[in-house]
Wavefront OBJ file of the C-alpha trace (Angstrom):
o trace
v 82.134 77.071 62.783
v 80.396 80.348 63.392
v 76.565 80.297 63.517
v 74.669 83.546 62.813
v 72.266 84.509 65.627
v 69.836 85.984 63.134
v 69.071 82.503 61.931
v 67.495 81.837 65.330
v 65.847 85.123 65.971
v 63.070 84.643 68.522
v 61.681 88.141 68.245
v 58.583 87.167 66.398
v 57.416 85.409 69.529
v 58.578 87.843 72.183
v 56.130 90.672 72.017
v 53.403 91.240 74.639
v 51.363 88.145 74.757
v 50.495 85.380 77.213
v 53.092 82.621 77.192
v 52.058 79.100 76.337
v 50.415 77.381 79.314
v 51.553 73.909 78.381
v 54.620 72.315 77.093
v 54.756 70.640 73.690
v 54.373 66.839 74.189
v 57.026 66.214 71.623
v 59.702 67.186 74.192
v 60.175 64.426 76.872
v 62.344 64.648 79.934
v 64.961 62.693 78.149
v 65.033 65.286 75.348
v 65.355 68.079 77.963
v 68.247 66.234 79.428
v 70.027 65.880 76.256
v 69.286 69.518 75.375
v 70.531 70.817 78.679
v 73.558 68.727 78.508
v 74.365 70.089 74.993
v 73.690 73.666 76.139
v 75.912 73.434 79.246
v 78.665 71.546 77.516
v 78.826 74.235 74.811
v 78.935 77.068 77.335
v 81.526 75.481 79.371
v 83.953 75.193 76.408
v 84.191 78.999 76.507
v 84.828 79.552 72.906
v 83.105 82.288 70.918
v 81.696 79.715 68.384
v 80.379 77.515 71.109
v 78.822 80.431 72.919
v 77.010 81.463 69.765
v 75.626 77.923 69.175
v 74.383 77.546 72.804
v 72.748 80.906 72.897
v 71.074 80.535 69.529
v 69.768 77.014 70.486
v 68.322 78.653 73.657
v 66.763 81.460 71.686
v 65.125 79.125 69.333
v 63.905 76.751 72.006
v 62.203 79.436 74.214
v 59.154 80.087 72.119
v 58.564 76.427 71.436
v 59.072 74.900 74.958
v 59.400 77.775 77.365
v 58.873 75.749 80.550
v 61.641 73.253 79.777
v 64.017 75.967 78.420
v 63.440 78.025 81.551
v 64.895 75.224 83.793
v 67.974 75.085 81.487
v 68.291 78.862 81.354
v 68.125 79.177 85.154
v 70.946 76.592 85.734
v 73.032 77.912 88.767
v 76.011 79.932 87.651
v 75.007 80.507 84.121
v 73.399 84.017 84.133
v 75.987 85.245 86.694
v 78.760 84.388 84.144
v 77.342 86.493 81.355
v 78.353 89.802 82.881
v 82.182 89.133 82.743
v 81.741 87.748 79.281
v 80.021 90.860 78.010
v 82.388 93.213 79.627
v 85.478 91.617 78.026
v 87.720 94.178 76.220
v 87.920 91.626 73.399
v 84.318 91.243 72.168
v 82.563 89.210 69.462
v 79.598 91.136 68.046
v 78.126 87.762 67.123
v 78.397 86.536 70.700
v 76.879 89.717 72.111
v 73.988 89.549 69.672
v 73.251 85.949 70.233
v 73.416 86.333 74.031
v 71.036 89.269 73.975
v 68.691 87.546 71.611
v 68.551 84.687 74.084
v 67.835 87.058 76.951
v 65.165 88.842 74.784
v 63.381 85.454 74.137
v 63.747 84.596 77.853
v 61.832 87.621 79.002
v 58.613 85.841 78.112
v 58.888 83.987 81.444
v 58.430 85.675 84.712
v 61.158 83.745 86.538
v 63.605 84.419 83.784
v 62.805 88.161 83.881
v 63.462 88.090 87.632
v 66.725 86.365 87.251
v 67.801 88.663 84.378
v 66.930 91.701 86.534
v 69.071 90.247 89.280
v 72.209 89.249 87.336
v 72.180 91.097 84.090
v 70.543 94.488 84.454
v 73.780 96.253 85.462
v 75.702 95.511 82.251
v 72.553 95.952 80.183
v 72.386 99.494 81.690
v 75.976 100.011 80.672
v 75.302 99.153 77.120
v 72.300 101.385 76.814
v 73.985 104.263 78.704
v 76.786 104.093 76.222
v 74.339 104.494 73.358
v 72.471 107.340 75.011
v 75.840 109.335 75.443
v 77.088 108.576 72.023
v 73.858 109.115 70.077
v 74.883 112.496 68.725
v 78.274 111.316 67.695
v 77.038 108.108 66.082
v 74.679 110.094 63.808
v 77.717 111.729 62.193
v 80.088 108.693 62.111
v 81.052 106.863 59.123
v 79.744 103.251 58.951
v 83.136 101.718 59.189
v 83.526 102.954 62.763
v 81.045 100.376 63.695
v 83.741 97.774 63.575
v 83.910 94.455 61.771
v 82.175 91.183 62.564
v 84.080 88.681 64.660
v 86.497 89.043 67.665
v 87.999 92.593 67.596
v 89.414 94.770 70.311
v 86.742 97.419 71.123
v 85.093 98.981 74.013
v 82.041 100.154 72.156
v 79.040 97.881 71.434
v 77.405 97.575 68.056
v 74.025 99.416 67.431
v 72.286 95.999 67.212
v 73.498 95.081 70.580
v 72.392 98.328 72.033
v 68.976 97.995 70.385
v 68.531 94.616 71.978
v 69.757 95.668 75.375
v 67.308 98.577 75.365
v 64.377 96.178 74.404
v 65.283 93.770 77.174
v 65.397 96.659 79.694
v 61.933 97.884 78.397
v 60.573 94.381 78.979
v 61.999 94.412 82.537
v 60.587 97.844 83.258
v 57.219 97.536 81.564
v 56.096 93.978 82.552
v 55.294 93.749 86.284
v 56.639 90.921 88.421
v 54.238 87.934 88.998
v 52.692 88.209 92.389
v 54.519 84.838 93.471
v 57.938 86.350 92.739
v 57.333 89.658 94.586
v 59.029 90.028 97.928
v 56.609 91.723 100.311
v 59.500 93.395 102.057
v 60.836 94.891 98.852
v 60.439 98.543 98.192
v 57.307 99.434 96.078
v 59.337 101.680 93.805
v 62.519 100.202 92.524
v 65.401 102.483 91.489
v 66.526 102.298 87.879
v 69.394 103.891 86.016
v 67.566 103.967 82.809
v 63.771 104.753 83.192
v 61.103 103.540 80.926
v 60.672 107.116 79.606
v 64.333 107.229 78.603
v 63.954 103.833 76.847
v 60.922 105.066 75.142
v 62.826 108.158 73.951
v 65.657 105.947 72.621
v 63.275 103.781 70.681
v 61.503 106.835 69.276
v 64.772 108.246 68.010
v 65.634 105.003 66.403
v 62.223 104.758 64.563
v 62.435 108.344 63.444
v 65.953 107.868 61.958
v 64.119 106.095 59.028
v 66.631 103.320 58.809
v 65.740 99.522 58.347
v 68.785 98.701 60.651
v 67.432 98.244 64.195
v 63.848 99.169 63.326
v 62.399 95.723 64.325
v 63.999 95.893 67.770
v 62.932 99.597 68.293
v 59.354 98.652 67.355
v 59.370 95.739 69.748
v 60.870 97.825 72.561
v 58.153 100.609 72.089
v 55.464 98.017 72.063
v 56.526 96.972 75.633
v 57.239 100.592 76.741
v 53.756 101.510 75.591
v 52.180 99.328 78.066
v 52.738 102.249 80.503
v 49.997 105.075 80.392
v 52.613 107.825 80.493
v 54.308 106.432 77.506
v 51.013 106.173 75.594
v 50.558 109.866 76.172
v 54.022 110.669 75.012
v 53.589 108.710 71.816
v 50.078 110.048 70.918
v 51.228 113.707 71.472
v 54.180 113.123 69.015
v 52.410 113.449 65.535
v 55.682 112.767 63.650
v 56.158 109.502 65.560
v 52.458 108.472 65.118
v 52.748 109.015 61.315
v 56.017 107.163 61.215
v 54.507 104.219 63.017
v 51.542 104.132 60.602
v 53.943 104.314 57.689
v 56.013 101.553 59.076
v 52.983 99.347 59.601
v 51.719 100.083 56.065
v 55.002 99.020 54.520
v 55.707 95.987 56.792
v 55.096 92.733 55.257
v 52.386 90.460 56.549
v 53.095 88.051 59.353
v 56.303 89.759 60.263
v 57.507 90.843 63.648
v 57.484 94.525 62.640
v 53.777 94.249 61.760
v 52.949 92.445 65.034
v 55.071 95.015 66.973
v 53.472 98.042 65.413
v 49.918 96.620 65.806
v 50.788 95.919 69.486
v 51.659 99.609 69.908
v 48.377 100.778 68.579
v 46.473 98.251 70.537
v 48.087 99.524 73.742
v 47.374 103.154 72.818
v 43.636 102.410 72.249
v 42.977 99.784 74.957
v 40.283 100.753 77.544
v 40.218 99.518 81.057
v 37.940 96.626 81.700
v 34.536 97.625 83.344
v 34.273 96.865 86.975
v 31.331 95.513 88.813
v 30.136 97.369 91.954
v 31.787 94.713 94.065
v 35.010 95.079 92.293
v 34.900 98.946 92.571
v 34.423 98.511 96.319
v 37.360 96.211 96.542
v 39.481 98.606 94.589
v 38.588 101.413 96.998
v 39.570 99.215 99.965
v 42.920 98.433 98.381
v 43.405 102.156 97.993
v 42.807 102.722 101.622
v 45.370 99.995 102.495
v 47.921 101.437 100.074
v 50.627 103.383 101.896
v 50.525 106.166 99.442
v 46.770 106.307 99.554
v 46.466 105.928 95.818
v 44.319 103.352 94.026
v 46.744 100.708 92.734
v 46.813 99.970 89.061
v 44.418 102.793 88.132
v 46.623 105.458 86.444
v 44.503 108.639 85.584
v 46.221 108.713 82.258
v 44.458 105.572 81.397
v 40.905 106.695 82.236
v 38.178 106.736 79.560
v 38.681 110.381 78.804
v 42.410 109.847 77.941
v 41.709 106.736 75.973
v 38.890 108.410 74.006
v 41.371 111.166 73.057
v 43.980 108.548 72.002
v 41.430 106.686 69.921
v 40.451 109.818 68.088
v 43.944 110.811 67.427
v 44.849 107.317 65.995
v 41.694 107.361 63.849
v 42.514 110.760 62.581
v 46.053 109.769 61.742
v 44.564 107.328 59.227
v 44.892 103.892 60.762
v 41.675 102.244 59.234
v 42.950 101.904 55.601
v 46.197 100.383 56.939
v 44.365 97.910 59.106
v 42.096 96.944 56.164
v 45.122 96.416 53.938
v 46.722 94.159 56.530
v 43.529 92.340 57.210
v 43.488 90.877 53.769
v 46.665 88.772 54.083
v 47.800 88.881 57.694
v 47.985 86.104 60.204
v 45.195 85.188 62.648
v 47.272 86.675 65.459
v 47.397 90.038 63.667
v 43.711 89.830 62.927
v 42.962 89.414 66.576
v 44.901 92.617 67.440
v 43.202 94.490 64.625
v 39.792 93.377 65.978
v 40.793 94.735 69.418
v 41.856 98.075 67.969
v 38.586 98.510 65.947
v 36.552 97.561 69.020
v 38.290 100.411 70.852
v 37.818 102.862 68.061
v 34.013 102.016 67.767
v 33.677 103.276 71.272
v 33.771 106.773 69.725
v 30.243 107.026 68.258
v 30.820 109.940 65.754
v 33.415 108.000 63.749
v 31.488 104.811 63.306
v 30.052 105.809 60.081
v 33.534 106.846 58.713
v 34.934 103.463 59.910
v 32.184 101.771 57.799
v 33.028 103.925 54.806
v 36.623 102.982 55.073
v 36.015 99.324 54.999
v 35.880 98.264 58.708
v 32.638 96.212 58.322
v 34.045 93.880 55.615
v 37.324 93.624 57.569
v 35.426 92.678 60.820
v 33.391 90.126 59.013
v 36.694 88.617 57.444
v 38.256 88.568 60.910
v 35.309 86.870 62.638
v 35.219 84.168 60.014
v 38.973 83.758 59.934
v 39.593 83.503 63.679
v 39.359 80.089 65.223
v 37.332 79.023 68.268
v 40.525 79.015 70.549
v 40.757 82.816 69.783
v 37.367 83.385 71.418
v 38.171 86.867 72.811
v 39.320 88.180 69.466
v 36.269 86.810 67.807
v 33.988 88.462 70.316
v 35.839 91.652 69.836
v 35.340 91.545 66.119
v 31.529 90.723 66.485
v 31.098 93.502 69.113
v 32.959 96.119 67.041
v 30.636 95.043 64.109
v 27.555 95.468 66.402
v 28.557 98.977 67.297
v 28.971 100.122 63.791
v 25.654 98.572 62.685
v 23.877 100.317 65.544
v 24.966 103.705 64.300
v 24.462 103.459 60.519
v 21.839 102.474 57.969
v 22.799 98.827 57.121
v 21.664 99.302 53.547
v 24.464 101.839 53.004
v 27.000 99.229 53.878
v 25.528 96.084 52.461
v 23.272 97.236 49.706
v 22.235 93.760 48.843
v 25.565 92.991 47.096
v 26.688 89.452 46.788
v 30.237 90.489 47.775
v 28.912 91.761 51.072
v 25.541 90.131 51.839
v 23.710 91.521 54.847
v 22.944 88.098 56.346
v 26.696 87.588 56.732
v 26.583 89.934 59.671
v 23.881 87.879 61.525
v 26.094 84.982 62.706
v 28.739 87.222 64.342
v 26.050 89.178 66.098
v 24.300 86.047 67.252
v 27.491 84.702 68.612
v 27.705 87.409 71.307
v 24.114 87.260 72.382
v 24.974 84.861 75.238
v 27.579 85.926 77.853
v 31.183 84.692 77.322
v 31.227 81.158 78.833
v 35.061 81.470 79.502
v 34.615 84.746 81.496
v 34.361 84.930 85.312
v 32.180 87.925 84.985
v 28.816 88.535 83.293
v 29.361 91.341 80.831
v 25.953 92.173 79.331
v 27.219 95.043 77.232
v 27.960 92.820 74.034
v 24.538 91.191 74.449
v 22.860 94.722 74.503
v 24.864 95.940 71.455
v 24.176 92.714 69.456
v 20.388 93.091 70.197
v 20.490 96.717 69.037
v 22.387 95.884 65.844
v 19.956 93.068 64.989
v 17.015 95.440 65.628
v 18.558 97.839 63.040
v 19.078 94.942 60.521
v 15.436 93.717 61.099
v 14.127 97.146 60.234
v 15.195 96.864 56.577
v 12.534 96.382 54.071
v 11.354 93.051 53.304
v 10.918 89.922 55.573
v 14.006 88.066 54.545
v 16.384 89.440 57.194
v 13.845 89.060 59.930
v 13.294 85.402 58.898
v 17.088 84.808 59.067
v 17.411 86.346 62.552
v 14.349 84.208 63.851
v 16.007 81.033 62.512
v 19.369 81.696 63.895
v 18.633 83.649 67.175
v 15.047 83.256 68.329
v 15.771 81.126 71.358
v 18.661 83.405 72.627
v 16.479 86.539 71.918
v 13.634 85.113 73.895
v 15.887 84.444 76.859
v 16.822 88.100 76.924
v 13.233 89.291 77.203
v 13.356 88.255 80.822
v 16.668 89.733 81.509
v 17.110 91.319 84.905
v 18.860 94.146 83.276
v 16.140 96.510 81.968
v 18.309 97.907 79.069
v 18.873 94.324 77.754
v 15.175 93.485 78.206
v 14.188 96.628 76.308
v 16.652 95.949 73.482
v 15.247 92.356 73.092
v 11.503 93.504 72.985
v 12.527 96.237 70.423
v 14.028 93.493 68.285
v 10.880 91.334 68.666
v 8.699 94.271 67.655
v 10.698 94.646 64.364
v 10.587 90.830 63.813
v 6.771 91.045 63.871
v 6.918 92.277 60.249
v 7.858 88.782 59.270
v 5.297 85.928 58.749
v 7.728 83.677 60.783
v 7.680 86.183 63.602
v 3.843 86.559 63.750
v 3.518 82.811 63.739
v 5.499 82.655 66.951
v 2.598 84.455 68.677
v -0.438 83.740 66.537
v -0.524 79.992 65.893
v -2.736 79.265 68.891
v -0.259 76.969 70.495
v 0.689 76.767 74.231
v 4.062 78.276 73.640
v 2.551 81.155 71.710
v 0.234 81.885 74.629
v 3.101 81.853 76.965
v 5.000 84.372 74.717
v 1.998 86.543 74.530
v 1.691 86.548 78.309
v 5.408 87.766 78.520
v 4.793 90.464 75.910
v 1.711 91.714 77.852
v 3.761 91.852 81.031
v 6.459 93.964 79.123
v 3.659 96.195 77.905
v 3.018 97.055 81.614
v 6.632 97.564 82.499
v 7.973 100.647 84.370
v 10.385 101.588 81.585
v 8.644 103.709 78.964
v 10.880 102.261 76.103
v 9.983 98.797 76.900
v 6.287 99.437 77.138
v 6.474 101.218 73.753
v 8.320 98.382 72.013
v 5.925 95.740 73.477
v 3.066 97.898 72.524
v 4.332 98.066 68.938
v 4.562 94.339 68.810
v 1.002 93.879 70.119
v -0.359 96.406 67.672
v 1.121 94.256 64.847
v -0.061 90.946 66.276
v -3.572 92.005 67.251
v -4.853 91.707 63.777
v -4.823 87.896 64.243
v -7.722 86.036 65.865
v -5.575 83.879 68.132
v -3.797 86.836 69.570
v -7.035 88.578 70.336
v -8.389 85.567 72.068
v -5.155 85.260 74.100
v -5.459 88.936 75.217
v -9.031 88.560 76.129
v -8.682 85.426 78.146
v -5.415 86.587 79.927
v -6.055 88.076 83.304
v -5.453 91.820 83.001
v -4.721 91.447 79.306
v -7.307 93.967 78.159
v -6.568 96.272 81.168
v -2.832 96.518 80.112
v -3.958 97.511 76.567
v -6.283 100.058 77.825
v -3.589 101.431 80.133
v -1.443 102.181 77.111
v -4.412 104.280 75.578
v -4.096 106.909 78.475
v -0.303 106.887 78.757
v 1.360 110.190 78.829
v 3.416 109.359 75.768
v 1.368 109.811 72.585
v 3.273 107.308 70.709
v 2.182 104.700 73.360
v -1.336 105.907 73.166
v -1.305 105.329 69.408
v -0.028 101.804 69.768
v -2.740 101.171 72.425
v -5.667 102.463 70.294
v -4.405 100.536 67.188
v -4.535 97.265 69.255
v -7.994 98.143 70.530
v -9.209 98.875 67.066
v -7.843 95.614 65.738
v -9.588 93.784 68.691
v -12.983 95.423 68.268
v -12.839 94.879 64.507
v -12.381 91.082 64.865
v -15.302 89.163 63.530
v -17.220 86.299 65.045
v -17.397 85.164 68.715
v -13.960 86.266 69.523
v -14.664 89.742 68.429
v -17.862 89.893 70.328
v -15.996 88.741 73.447
v -13.357 91.312 72.956
v -15.781 94.054 72.751
v -17.628 92.951 75.806
v -14.438 92.601 77.840
v -13.268 96.108 76.731
v -16.589 97.637 77.794
v -16.447 95.792 81.092
v -13.032 97.271 81.831
v -14.321 100.706 81.148
v -12.884 100.986 77.762
v -15.448 103.462 76.441
v -14.493 106.141 79.092
v -10.812 105.367 78.713
v -10.941 105.969 74.937
v -12.946 109.149 75.406
v -10.098 110.323 77.682
v -7.694 109.322 75.006
v -9.407 111.653 72.618
v -9.149 114.503 74.945
v -5.428 113.994 75.628
v -4.419 113.429 72.063
v -3.407 116.049 69.385
v -2.042 114.060 66.490
v -4.565 113.381 63.767
v -3.727 109.689 63.318
v -4.269 109.055 67.093
v -7.515 110.950 67.274
v -8.768 109.253 64.079
v -7.908 105.724 65.181
v -9.451 106.291 68.633
v -12.691 107.491 67.002
v -12.798 104.360 64.779
v -12.186 102.162 67.905
v -14.938 103.799 69.805
v -17.663 103.330 67.084
v -18.123 99.482 67.472
v -18.227 99.943 71.313
v -20.949 102.506 71.237
v -23.225 100.668 68.683
v -24.753 98.432 71.406
v -25.462 101.431 73.596
v -27.170 103.173 70.650
v -29.283 100.159 69.910
v -30.280 99.882 73.654
v -31.375 103.487 73.653
v -33.364 103.072 70.552
l 1 2 3 4 5 6 7 8 9 10 11 12 13 14 15 16 17 18 19 20 21 22 23 24 25 26 27 28 29 30 31 32 33 34 35 36 37 38 39 40 41 42 43 44 45 46 47 48 49 50 51 52 53 54 55 56 57 58 59 60 61 62 63 64 65 66 67 68 69 70 71 72 73 74 75 76 77 78 79 80 81 82 83 84 85 86 87 88 89 90 91 92 93 94 95 96 97 98 99 100 101 102 103 104 105 106 107 108 109 110 111 112 113 114 115 116 117 118 119 120 121 122 123 124 125 126 127 128 129 130 131 132 133 134 135 136 137 138 139 140 141 142 143 144 145 146 147 148 149 150 151 152 153 154 155 156 157 158 159 160 161 162 163 164 165 166 167 168 169 170 171 172 173 174 175 176 177 178 179 180 181 182 183 184 185 186 187 188 189 190 191 192 193 194 195 196 197 198 199 200 201 202 203 204 205 206 207 208 209 210 211 212 213 214 215 216 217 218 219 220 221 222 223 224 225 226 227 228 229 230 231 232 233 234 235 236 237 238 239 240 241 242 243 244 245 246 247 248 249 250 251 252 253 254 255 256 257 258 259 260 261 262 263 264 265 266 267 268 269 270 271 272 273 274 275 276 277 278 279 280 281 282 283 284 285 286 287 288 289 290 291 292 293 294 295 296 297 298 299 300 301 302 303 304 305 306 307 308 309 310 311 312 313 314 315 316 317 318 319 320 321 322 323 324 325 326 327 328 329 330 331 332 333 334 335 336 337 338 339 340 341 342 343 344 345 346 347 348 349 350 351 352 353 354 355 356 357 358 359 360 361 362 363 364 365 366 367 368 369 370 371 372 373 374 375 376 377 378 379 380 381 382 383 384 385 386 387 388 389 390 391 392 393 394 395 396 397 398 399 400 401 402 403 404 405 406 407 408 409 410 411 412 413 414 415 416 417 418 419 420 421 422 423 424 425 426 427 428 429 430 431 432 433 434 435 436 437 438 439 440 441 442 443 444 445 446 447 448 449 450 451 452 453 454 455 456 457 458 459 460 461 462 463 464 465 466 467 468 469 470 471 472 473 474 475 476 477 478 479 480 481 482 483 484 485 486 487 488 489 490 491 492 493 494 495 496 497 498 499 500 501 502 503 504 505 506 507 508 509 510 511 512 513 514 515 516 517 518 519 520 521 522 523 524 525 526 527 528 529 530 531 532 533 534 535 536 537 538 539 540 541 542 543 544 545 546 547 548 549 550 551 552 553 554 555 556 557 558 559 560 561 562 563 564 565 566 567 568 569 570 571 572 573 574 575 576 577 578 579 580 581 582 583 584 585 586 587 588 589 590 591 592 593 594 595 596 597 598 599 600 601 602 603 604 605 606 607 608 609 610 611 612 613 614 615 616 617 618 619 620 621 622 623 624 625 626 627 628 629
């Protein structure tokens, strides 16, 4: 019996990703013993049919139970026997294919890659080298020169075998060794017969040949090769290849290995380096000094922000957004996660955010965020952050427009989800928090109180926490959002209901109105201008130590917008009726408010500021006029 290796193809699980961290509970040690015994028994029979069965079983088992299959694969003497088998003059194409598909699947494990590199790389190089030397001749050969299936006398390898060998070499070259497997005495730069650049060129030729045969393997190989910055630059500068990759992605069926591979290439092209803290930057510099070559390890200049910006622009201009939108409608959660990461990188380029929205990125990101599960936290956060960046830069009404198909309140939940820092991360990244606050501020600026009410109901506690953030940009963004939320009755009630909590919130707002940062003062002043029309707020300002002084300080600020906010607040306070209004006027006079407002008149040029200041002065001067009379 001859079993086709394609029936057990593992390639859908062998693209760049983290291998499973735990073993399936349905595989016991007894099951492993039976599987290992079956595998080794088949290998020891040394017939082509038995080899095919054994290799295909191993290929199928690797993605399911990698830890258990690794132990079986690393059985002493097994890998070292593959070289003589593959070098036989009498070859079986099915055996070669099944063997290489097994090695391809095994590359997901670091120990297996190390073993393959030790025992198999020499004959893998021979297979790829033959392809490189015979490429020109192969393009003009008739198909029947490829040979027939089964055991035939031949020294040449089939193209499928050569594709697979090249993919395996790409994985060995592109994926670094785990630290635990690295020998400290080993040379930093390993010699290689076939470099990653040559393999990348090989995959590029395969893809540009526009043939379905071998396309899946060439896409997978290029996905691994594109982990290297120099390969990213080669791909992005080849406009024909870029168009071909997009065309391949657009035609690839959902949930297919080709789709996943092509998406992985674009994710690698557009991926930015993670932001480093000051402490991490110092550690990186120390490692650079310790490096024998004096270079910073792992920081290739081709992967800096400037180069990634250029790659993102090139990918966008090539027309990737409509292709991603089309795939996002029907593809798997894994593909949606990659799409979210690509869009997050593209939204780093501010000038294209509006075009991304026009091409359907907002709806795609909402679909992705709602489709991705909790165990895909990173991808969900990527989708939410990309959505935030777009909503910062556009008028939300142009995207949502109040339509039922795309309601604006659908964006609130994703934005709220990234207000707190990622609990699973070992670093505190405040950029998503800042961008979410900015996007919510933009949403809250829309006409009508409904959106502001939704934000308050879903996010108020988180927003209130950020008002006291140690990062002044986050604090400023939070108070700007609060300022816009004061257009809603629910927002006003948070500060104007006379409760203890309302007084505490007012105290924080007054402190922010006296902050060093001008933007923070301006936003807090805007909120106070809206709130000061309510009696309980006026009472809170008057009775709060330095409350009136802070407001008067705004009235003589160098920024005329801030002066306007200050005098509007003073006008509201002096216009309050009853005992509270009388107390407010007395307190303002006591703090030198009359002279301060006169100074404000002298400094101001805008008619609305001058007019408001004059109206605020009038009630304060009435008592002095009566006393003179």
